[in-house]
N, C-alpha and C positions, 0 to 999 in steps of 0.2 A: 504494500500500500504506500502511495506517495504521501509525503508529509504536506499538509496544507499550510500555507503561509498565513500569518496573522496580519492582514492588510487593513488599511483604513485610516491612518493618520498621515498628515502632511508635514513635510520638512520645510526648511527655509526657502527652498526653491519652488514650493507649491506642489511638489511631486509627492505621490504616495510611495512609501518605501517599506519593504518587508521587514519583519521583526528582527531577522538575523543581523541586518545592518543597523537597526534601531532608528525609529523615525523621529525622535525628539530633536529639537533645534540644537541642543548642545552637542550630541553625538554626531549628528549630520554635519554640523559646521566643523567639528574637530576632524572628521574623516575627509570632508571635501577639501579642507585646507591642504591635506596631504597630496591630493590630486593637483592642486594649484602649484605645489612645489615640484611634483613629478613631471609636469608638462614642460618644465624648463630643460629637461633632458631629451625632449622629443623634437625631431625636425619634421618638416613637411613631407619628407620622403621616407619616414620611419615606418617599419612594420612592427606593430605593438601587440604584445600578449598581456592580458590581465588574468593572472592565475588566482581565481577566487573572486569572480566579478559580481556575485550577488545579483541584485535586480538591475544592474547595468548602468547606473547613473555616472559612475566614474569612467567607464569605458566610453560612454557617449561623449563625455567632456573631452577625453583624450582624442577621440576620432575627429574632432574639429580642427586638430592641429597636425595631423599626420596622414600618411597614405592609407593605412589600414589598421584596424584594431580587431582582434579576436578575443572576446570575453569567454572565459572558461569557468564553469561551475558544476559541482556534482549534483546540485538539486534541480530536478526537473522543473519544479514550480518557479524557481528563480529564473531559469533560462527562458521559460515560456513568458514570464512577466516582462523580462528584458526585451525579448523579440517583439512583444506586443507594443511596448512603450517607445522603443527606439528603432527607427527605420532609416537606414542610410546605406548607400552602396559601399561605404568605407567601413561598415560596422557589421559584425556578426557575432552571435552567441551560440556556444556549443556546450552540450552536456558532456563533461569529461572530468576525470580526476586530475588534480594538479600533479599527480605522479605519472600521468600519460598525456602530455600536452599534444593537441592535434596540430602540430606544425613540424615541418622537416627540421632535423638538427642543423644548428648554425644559421638559421634564417631570421631570427627575431633581433631587431635593432634595439628594442627596449622592452623590458618585462617589469611589470609591477605586480606586487602581491601584498595587498593591504589587509592587515589584521587576520592573517592566516596561520603563520608559523606557530603561534601559541596554542593552536588547536591540534597540533600533530604529535602523535606519540613518537614516531620515528622520523626525524627531520632529514636524515641522510638521503633517502631516495628522492625526496622533494627537492632538495638543493642540487642533487645530481641532475635531475630532470630540467630544472631551470637553467643550469649551466650549459647543458647539452643543447638547449634550444637557442642559446645566445650566439650571435655572430661574434667575430673576434673583437670588434670595437663596441659591442653592445654594453648597455648599462642595466643593472638590476636594481629596483627600488622596492624596499621592503619596509613596512611599518608594523609595529607591535606594541602593546602596552608596556610601559616602563615599570618594572616591579618595585623599584625603590621610590616611586613617586610619592610625594606628600601632598599633591594637589587633589582637592575635592575628596578627601578621605575621611570625613567625619563619621560616616556610616559604612566605610569600605568593607565589603564582603567579597572574597575572591570569587571570580566567576566559576560556576560549576562546569562551564564549557571549555575552560582553558586548562590544557594539560600542563603547560609550563609558561610562566611569564619570566622575562629575562632582565638582568642587569645589563648595563652597557658593555662591560667587559666579557660577560658570558656570551652575548650576541656576537661581539667582535671575534672572540675565540672560535665560536662555532663556524661563522662564515669564512674566517680566514683559512679553514681547512678545505675550502672549495674555491675561493677566489683570491687572487694575488693582491688586489687593491680593495680595501674595505674602509669606508668612512662611516662613522656613527655620529648622528646628530640627534637633537631632541625637539619636540613640539611642545610649546607651553603657551599660557595666556600672556598677552602683552600686559605689562605691569599697570599701564594707564587705563586699561579697559575695565569695565564694571566687574567682569568676571575675575580679572586679575586682582583688583582691590579686595573683592570678597574672598578670594583665595588667600591673600595675605592675612586677612583677619582670621581665617581658618587656621593658618599656620601658627598664629599667636596662641590660639586655643590649644593646639597640639603641643606646643613647646612648654606650656604651663601644666598640661595634664600628663605628667610623666607616668602615672599609674594607669592611664587609659580608662579613667573613671567615666568619661563621657558616654561610654557604651552602656552605662547603667542608667542614664537619664531617660525617664519615661517619655513617650512620644508627645504627650500633651504639653510637656514643659519645654520642648525643643524650640518652638517659635520664640518664646521669651528669651531663651539663652542666645539664640541667633541674633535677636535684636540688640541685646546688651553688648555682644562682642562685635557687631557690625557685619556678621556673616549673612549673605543672602543666598538661599538655596538655588540650585541650578534651575529648577522649574520656574523660578521667578525672574530669570534674566533672559532677555531676548538676545540671542547671539547670532553672529555671522562670522565668516572666515577672517574678517578684519580684526577680530579679537585675539587671533593667534599669531605666533611668530616661531621661526625655526632658529635654533641656537646650537653652537658648537659644544658648549659646556653642559654636562648633564647635572644641572642644579636640581634641588629637591622638587621644584615646581614642575619639572618636565612631566608630561602626561604620556606621550608616546615616543618610542625610539624610532629613528629613521636610519636605515642602512642603505648605503649607496655602494654597489659592488661592481667590479669589473674583472674580467678574466685575467 
């Protein structure tokens, strides 16, 4: 039986996005910002693969800037939704595993794989497949949650869908076994954004709460505490990609790691 997607909420682009990508403004803006960074490595003549394309909004964005994009996802419903929403001669979506990309070896000029690696039990075959699909001058662009992030962690519960979240050094060490050139960067809120200011307030709470007592605070009392410390919950902040920035230093506030790899 095929899994049905939980559709029905709109993201900041006014699009309906399936649950696995997460439709709220915060997560969509955070993920879409990564595509805005990825497109900088794409030329008008590039052949692009997105390994783990979800409902396709990122692949559609990349297709506006290159020769061809193939979005690959293991979920039938995600592929069907992507093919329904995005139609272009430069864009196609295929149901396939990220371990068996539907492209001849050495032909992809750019590969992106956003928020995928943390879901995999065995990353070796995945990274081997990505490397094999890349041309000699290709770039691989990977994003994944930063395990040591202190951002937006008041009620942080590890995702039950993540097999492993990485530190910067762990990700660099893993990828360096497959690629000769690996850069690790981070995505965080801009300090001057409303989200950044709220995140700073959250950091002050965490630094004072060394015993982690905030987890004992009942739900009805949290709004009052938030107001006292100046913390504004994610759901109360209207975000877009201009609220984020990419940085070279993995400071505590980094939310996602970005790996830029070359053969």
